[in-house]
N, C-alpha and C positions, 0 to 999 in steps of 0.2 A: 789600485791607484796609488801613486806617490803623493801623499798628503802634503809634502813639502812644496809641491808645485800647485797646490790648490789655490783657487781664487775666491772660494766661498768665504765670506767674512764671518768671524766669530765676534769681533769687537769693532764697532764703528763709532767714531767721534765726529760729530757734525756741528759746525758753527759754534764751537764751545767758547764760552766766556766765563771767567771766574776771577773774583777779586778778594783780596785780603784787606779789610778796611776799604780805603779808596784806591789802593794800589792794584793795578791789573796784573794778574798772573798769566791768564790766557785771554786772547781776543781772536775770535774766529779761527780756532784751532780745528783742523780736519785731518783725520788719519783713519786707517783701516788695518786691522790685524787679521790675517788669513788663518783659517783653521789648519792646525797641524804644523804651523810655522814657528820658528824662533824669530821674534821681531825685537830689535833693539831700539830703545828710546834713548837718544844721546843728547847731551847739551851741557853747558857749563853749570857751575854751582849757582843755585838760585833761579834756574830756568824753569822750574816747576815740574821736574820729572817725578818726584815722589808724590806731589800733589795730584798729578795725573792718575797715578795708581789708586789714590784714595777716591778720586771721582769714578773710576772704573768699578771699584769695589763698593761704591755707595756710601762711603764714610763722609763724603762731602757732596754738596748739591750745587750744580752749576747755576750761575746767574742767568745764563742764556744758552740755548743749544741743547743737545742731547747726547748721552752716552748709551749705546745699545750693546747688550751682551747676550748672545744666544737668542736674539730676537726680542729681548725684553728691554724696554726703556728703564734704565736702572733707577733714576730719580723718581719715577712715577709708581714704583712698586710699593704696595703696603708692606709693613714690617715683616709679616710672616713669609711672604713671597720673596722679599729681599734676603732674609736669612737663608731661605732654601737655595737661592741663587748663590749666595756666598759659600754655602757648603760644597758647591761644585768648583770653587776657586781655591787654589793653594797660594800661600804667601810666604816668601822667604824674606824676613826683615834684615835690614843692614846690620843690626846689632844681634842677629840670630833670635833674640827674645825667647830663649829657653827658660823654663821654670826652674829656678836655681835649687829649689828644695826637692826636686824630683830627679831621679837618675835618668840615663839615656832611654832605657826601656819605657819608663813611665811617661816621659815626654812624648814619645812617639805614640804610645797607647792612648794618651789623653784625648785627642780629638775623636778617636774611635769610641771611647766610653761616653764622651759628651754628646755625640751626634748619632749613635747607632745603638741597637739593642743586641749586638752580637755577643755570643757566649765567650767567656774568658779564654776557653781553649782555642777558639778561632782567632781572637784578638792576639793571643800569644804567637800563633803561627804567622799572622799578618805582620806583626811588629818585627819578628825575625826576618821576614821576607824583605820588608822595607830597609832594614838595617843592612842586610846582605847586599842590596842594590847599591848602597853608598859605601860599602866596604867596612862597616863598623859593627857587625854582629858581635864581635868579640869584646866590644866596649859597652855592652848594654848595661852593665852594673856600675859604670862610672857616673859621676856627677859633673855638671857643667864646669865647675871650678877645676876639675881635673883634666880638662880637655884643652888642646891647642886651638888657636883661632880657626884653622882649617877644619879641624874635627867638629868644632861647634857649628860651622856652616854646613857641614855634611849631615849632622844630626837634624839641624833645622830643615834641611832639604828632605830628609826621610819623613819628618813630621808634615811637611807641606804636601807630600804625595800620599799621606796616610789614608785618605778617603778616596783615592783614585780620581782626582779632580779632572775636569775637562781642560783646565787652564791653570798655570802657575805663574805668578808675578814675582819677579826677583828685584829687590831694591838694593842696588849697589852690591851685588854678590861677591865682587872681587876686592873690595876695599880692605886694606890691612893684611892681606895674605902674602906669604912668601911665594916665590915663583913656582915651587912644586905644588903647594896647596892650591894656588890659582889655576895651575894646569889641570889639577884633579877636578876642581869645580867646573871649569870650562867643559871638560870631557863629559862630566856627569849631566850637565844641563842639556847638551846636545843628545847624548845617548838615551837619557830617560825620556826626553821629549819624543823621540822617534819610537822607542821601544814600547812606550805606554800610550802612544797615539794622542799625546796632549798638544796643547798650544802654549807657547811660552812668551812672556813679555819681560824683557831684561832691561831694566833701567840702569844705565852706567855712563861713566865718562871715560872708561878705559877703551881706547880706540882699538888696539891690537886684539884684545880678547873679543870684543864685539864683532869685529870683522872675521874672526875665526869661526864663530858659531852661528851668526845671524844669517837668515835668509833675506831679510829686508831691514833697512835702517831708516829711522827718522831722526833728523837733527832739529831740535827745537830751540828757540830763543826769541826774545822780545814778544812772547805771547803767541807765537805761531810756529808753523813748520817752516824752517829755513830751507831745508833740502831733504830729499828722500831718494831711496834707490837701493840697489843691491850693494854689498861691500865693494865690488869692483867699480860700480858707478860712482860711489862716494870717493874712492881713492883717485879717480882720474878726472874729477870735475875741476873746472877752472873758476868756480865761484869763490871769491876771496874769503867769505865767512867760513865756508866749508874747508877750504885749504888751511886756513888758520887753525881751526879746531882739529882737523884730522892730523895735521903736522905738529900740533902743540906749539905754535909760533907765538912769541910774546907780542909781536906787533902786527896789527891788522885792524879790520873793522870793529872787532870786539875790544872796547876800550879797557885800559887798566884801571882807570879811576871811576868810581861810582859817581853819577851826576851830582854836582854840587856848585854853589856859587864860586866866583873867582876867589882864589886863595887870599889875595890881598884884601878883597872886600870882606871876607869872612873874619879876617884878623881885626878889622876895624869896626865890627858890628857893635852897636850901642848897647846891646843886651848881653854882652859877654860877661862872665863872672868878674 
């Protein structure tokens, strides 16, 4: 069976609300991630994309609603079961978040040593296998400071798949990369997802790259899902908010200015310095 066409959900988000202080980040957010798919979560800066990954991973707790992963309601799990679920999730951070005092080999070996009791000989073979998948087996003795931005991201990807997770979450994986490195990461996300039978959630604001690899796209903003569909659906929609985002248009429903009092009134405020 082609898992890319699966409708069986791995992640469901239902009626989700989340606040930072009194400011709403999500209000009644609903979305589903199908098993075996590459699902892109898109939206402007500050729309809550990274926050959503933290809610899926159980680092944050929703004010209302539920996040379910592999049949488990994440926020209701006791610590031991939550950590067990997290071991089945890989994470590629925007900053790569490699341990700077460890070389490439040791960075990829770290989660294997931390979460398994595998013998060193097997860890050695597994690390080389993961590095071979991302094309960096020859760089295993280098330290993070000796790597380019694209290489850092590929080592982080090798570490993210070290424990053969059921799902990998990518937080802005294309940011700061040159076109060649970006193309490599795009190719790896799609190929590794399919070859390893994983599910991928890619948080990004890079429209072209998301449309290249995603099976399904959610566009979020104002605390909710603004639009959803296949890349083809998103490109041909007439919805003004979607067209503005997909086309990178400066003018449209998404305002340039953050909400504020009238400029003239602000200048005349009595409490100004």
